[in-house]
N, C-alpha and C positions, 0 to 999 in steps of 0.2 A: 170195688166188686169181687164177689166169691169165684175164681178162676174155675174154682168145681161143680158151681151153676152151672157157669156161663158154656163148660164144654156137657155138660148133663141136658144144657136145653138145647145145642149146636144139637147133639148125636139126637135126640129125640126130634126134633124136626126137620135132620135131615133122613134117620131112618123111618120115623113114622108118615110123617107129613109131602113127603119127597123135596125138602126144601135147598135148595144149593145151597152148601154148608158157606160159600163168598159173599152168601145176600144177609146170611146172618151174625149182626153188628147189635150191641145192645140196646142202640136208637131203634132199631128196626121195626116199624109199629105189625101186631100179625094182620092186620089189614093189607101193608105191602109187601109180606109175605108170601101172602096168597091165600089165610085163613078166615074164614067166615066165626061167626060167634059161638056153630057146632065144634067147629074145629078146635076153640081153645077150650071150650068143656072135656072138649075129646083128651087133651092135651092134660088138661089140669088132674084126669083120672090116670093118664100115663105115669105123670108127674109125680101122683101121691104111690103111687104101688115104687117109684125108684127112692124118694125122699123120706115117706114116712109121714108127710106132710100133706094134709089136707086145708084144701082152700075152696072155703064159701060163695057161695053163687055172689051174694054182696061184698065179697071182697074185690068178687073179679071185675064191677063198675069201673075201678080205675084203674085197671091194668091194662095198657095201650101200647106197650113197648116189652120188647125181649126185658130190658133194667127194671122196670117195671114188675114184670114177673118174678125177676129172680130176688127181687128188695124182698118182697111180698114171702116169698120161700123162707130167706136167709132170715125175714123179722120173727118168722114162726119155728124157724127153729134153731131160735134162740134162749 
C-alpha cells in the first residue's frame, strides 16, 4: 500500500469529514467511518484536487473500504 496515499486519505477524512484518525484503517469501510454515499462523492472531488486523479461514478461502485479507494487512485496514477 502506498503510505503517501494512505496519509492523504487520513488527512482528508480527518480534516474534511471529522473522522477520528484512530478509526482510519485500510480495511475500514466508509460506512463504518460515518460517511454516506454523498460524502464519498465529495471525498472523490477533494481527492481529485489533491491527487489529480478523477474517479468516475462507475469506478466507485465497488469501492467500499479505504484500501479499495487507495487501490483505485494508485491504479489511475500508474
